[in-house]
PyMOL commands that place a pseudoatom at each C-alpha (Angstrom):
pseudoatom trace, name=CA, resn=UNK, resi=1, chain=A, elem=C, hetatm=0, pos=[-28.213, 6.946, -17.791]
pseudoatom trace, name=CA, resn=UNK, resi=2, chain=A, elem=C, hetatm=0, pos=[-25.502, 5.221, -15.736]
pseudoatom trace, name=CA, resn=UNK, resi=3, chain=A, elem=C, hetatm=0, pos=[-27.846, 2.352, -15.016]
pseudoatom trace, name=CA, resn=UNK, resi=4, chain=A, elem=C, hetatm=0, pos=[-28.211, 1.612, -18.744]
pseudoatom trace, name=CA, resn=UNK, resi=5, chain=A, elem=C, hetatm=0, pos=[-24.460, 1.866, -19.323]
pseudoatom trace, name=CA, resn=UNK, resi=6, chain=A, elem=C, hetatm=0, pos=[-23.639, -0.480, -16.455]
pseudoatom trace, name=CA, resn=UNK, resi=7, chain=A, elem=C, hetatm=0, pos=[-26.262, -2.993, -17.561]
pseudoatom trace, name=CA, resn=UNK, resi=8, chain=A, elem=C, hetatm=0, pos=[-24.725, -3.139, -21.019]
pseudoatom trace, name=CA, resn=UNK, resi=9, chain=A, elem=C, hetatm=0, pos=[-21.300, -4.153, -19.670]
pseudoatom trace, name=CA, resn=UNK, resi=10, chain=A, elem=C, hetatm=0, pos=[-21.023, -7.918, -19.572]
pseudoatom trace, name=CA, resn=UNK, resi=11, chain=A, elem=C, hetatm=0, pos=[-19.713, -9.364, -16.313]
pseudoatom trace, name=CA, resn=UNK, resi=12, chain=A, elem=C, hetatm=0, pos=[-20.189, -6.128, -14.352]
pseudoatom trace, name=CA, resn=UNK, resi=13, chain=A, elem=C, hetatm=0, pos=[-21.200, -8.168, -11.297]
pseudoatom trace, name=CA, resn=UNK, resi=14, chain=A, elem=C, hetatm=0, pos=[-17.699, -9.630, -11.060]
pseudoatom trace, name=CA, resn=UNK, resi=15, chain=A, elem=C, hetatm=0, pos=[-15.931, -6.257, -10.800]
pseudoatom trace, name=CA, resn=UNK, resi=16, chain=A, elem=C, hetatm=0, pos=[-17.219, -5.606, -7.282]
pseudoatom trace, name=CA, resn=UNK, resi=17, chain=A, elem=C, hetatm=0, pos=[-16.160, -9.038, -6.110]
pseudoatom trace, name=CA, resn=UNK, resi=18, chain=A, elem=C, hetatm=0, pos=[-12.736, -8.831, -7.747]
pseudoatom trace, name=CA, resn=UNK, resi=19, chain=A, elem=C, hetatm=0, pos=[-12.021, -5.373, -6.350]
pseudoatom trace, name=CA, resn=UNK, resi=20, chain=A, elem=C, hetatm=0, pos=[-13.040, -6.503, -2.863]
pseudoatom trace, name=CA, resn=UNK, resi=21, chain=A, elem=C, hetatm=0, pos=[-10.763, -9.538, -3.075]
pseudoatom trace, name=CA, resn=UNK, resi=22, chain=A, elem=C, hetatm=0, pos=[-7.830, -7.394, -4.262]
pseudoatom trace, name=CA, resn=UNK, resi=23, chain=A, elem=C, hetatm=0, pos=[-8.408, -4.947, -1.391]
pseudoatom trace, name=CA, resn=UNK, resi=24, chain=A, elem=C, hetatm=0, pos=[-8.587, -7.686, 1.241]
pseudoatom trace, name=CA, resn=UNK, resi=25, chain=A, elem=C, hetatm=0, pos=[-5.443, -9.409, -0.059]
pseudoatom trace, name=CA, resn=UNK, resi=26, chain=A, elem=C, hetatm=0, pos=[-3.487, -6.128, -0.188]
pseudoatom trace, name=CA, resn=UNK, resi=27, chain=A, elem=C, hetatm=0, pos=[-4.696, -5.052, 3.269]
pseudoatom trace, name=CA, resn=UNK, resi=28, chain=A, elem=C, hetatm=0, pos=[-3.781, -8.455, 4.723]
pseudoatom trace, name=CA, resn=UNK, resi=29, chain=A, elem=C, hetatm=0, pos=[-0.274, -8.269, 3.236]
pseudoatom trace, name=CA, resn=UNK, resi=30, chain=A, elem=C, hetatm=0, pos=[0.251, -4.774, 4.654]
pseudoatom trace, name=CA, resn=UNK, resi=31, chain=A, elem=C, hetatm=0, pos=[-0.957, -5.800, 8.120]
pseudoatom trace, name=CA, resn=UNK, resi=32, chain=A, elem=C, hetatm=0, pos=[1.219, -8.930, 8.157]
pseudoatom trace, name=CA, resn=UNK, resi=33, chain=A, elem=C, hetatm=0, pos=[4.234, -6.877, 7.075]
pseudoatom trace, name=CA, resn=UNK, resi=34, chain=A, elem=C, hetatm=0, pos=[3.545, -4.224, 9.716]
pseudoatom trace, name=CA, resn=UNK, resi=35, chain=A, elem=C, hetatm=0, pos=[3.400, -6.783, 12.499]
pseudoatom trace, name=CA, resn=UNK, resi=36, chain=A, elem=C, hetatm=0, pos=[6.377, -8.794, 11.279]
pseudoatom trace, name=CA, resn=UNK, resi=37, chain=A, elem=C, hetatm=0, pos=[8.857, -5.915, 11.021]
pseudoatom trace, name=CA, resn=UNK, resi=38, chain=A, elem=C, hetatm=0, pos=[11.728, -6.090, 13.504]
pseudoatom trace, name=CA, resn=UNK, resi=39, chain=A, elem=C, hetatm=0, pos=[12.000, -3.572, 16.326]
pseudoatom trace, name=CA, resn=UNK, resi=40, chain=A, elem=C, hetatm=0, pos=[15.504, -2.476, 15.316]
pseudoatom trace, name=CA, resn=UNK, resi=41, chain=A, elem=C, hetatm=0, pos=[14.375, -1.791, 11.742]
pseudoatom trace, name=CA, resn=UNK, resi=42, chain=A, elem=C, hetatm=0, pos=[11.424, 0.192, 13.049]
pseudoatom trace, name=CA, resn=UNK, resi=43, chain=A, elem=C, hetatm=0, pos=[13.724, 2.205, 15.286]
pseudoatom trace, name=CA, resn=UNK, resi=44, chain=A, elem=C, hetatm=0, pos=[16.046, 2.860, 12.351]
pseudoatom trace, name=CA, resn=UNK, resi=45, chain=A, elem=C, hetatm=0, pos=[13.135, 4.028, 10.187]
pseudoatom trace, name=CA, resn=UNK, resi=46, chain=A, elem=C, hetatm=0, pos=[11.918, 6.359, 12.936]
pseudoatom trace, name=CA, resn=UNK, resi=47, chain=A, elem=C, hetatm=0, pos=[15.346, 8.062, 13.128]
pseudoatom trace, name=CA, resn=UNK, resi=48, chain=A, elem=C, hetatm=0, pos=[15.641, 8.589, 9.357]
pseudoatom trace, name=CA, resn=UNK, resi=49, chain=A, elem=C, hetatm=0, pos=[13.935, 12.012, 9.196]
pseudoatom trace, name=CA, resn=UNK, resi=50, chain=A, elem=C, hetatm=0, pos=[16.259, 13.358, 11.881]
pseudoatom trace, name=CA, resn=UNK, resi=51, chain=A, elem=C, hetatm=0, pos=[19.553, 12.183, 10.411]
pseudoatom trace, name=CA, resn=UNK, resi=52, chain=A, elem=C, hetatm=0, pos=[21.896, 14.838, 9.082]
pseudoatom trace, name=CA, resn=UNK, resi=53, chain=A, elem=C, hetatm=0, pos=[22.148, 14.562, 5.297]
pseudoatom trace, name=CA, resn=UNK, resi=54, chain=A, elem=C, hetatm=0, pos=[24.850, 17.218, 4.926]
pseudoatom trace, name=CA, resn=UNK, resi=55, chain=A, elem=C, hetatm=0, pos=[27.585, 14.588, 5.218]
pseudoatom trace, name=CA, resn=UNK, resi=56, chain=A, elem=C, hetatm=0, pos=[26.737, 13.217, 1.768]
pseudoatom trace, name=CA, resn=UNK, resi=57, chain=A, elem=C, hetatm=0, pos=[26.679, 16.605, 0.085]
pseudoatom trace, name=CA, resn=UNK, resi=58, chain=A, elem=C, hetatm=0, pos=[30.097, 17.598, 1.487]
pseudoatom trace, name=CA, resn=UNK, resi=59, chain=A, elem=C, hetatm=0, pos=[31.772, 14.515, 0.059]
pseudoatom trace, name=CA, resn=UNK, resi=60, chain=A, elem=C, hetatm=0, pos=[31.081, 15.498, -3.546]
for i in range(1, 60): cmd.bond("trace and resi %d" % i, "trace and resi %d" % (i + 1))
show_as sticks, trace
zoom trace
C-alpha cells in the first residue's frame, strides 16, 4: 500500500536528498558553534542552574 502511495508522489526521490542536506547543514552549524564558543561564556552557562533566583523575586 505505501509503495503505491509513494510511487504516485512526483519528485519523491528528492525528499531524501533534501532532508539529508538540511541535516548535514544544521549539524555542521551546531558543531561550528559548539567549538567556537568562548570559555568564559561556557563557564557562565555552566553556573546558570546553580545561581540563586530569589533575588529577582524579592525585588518585586
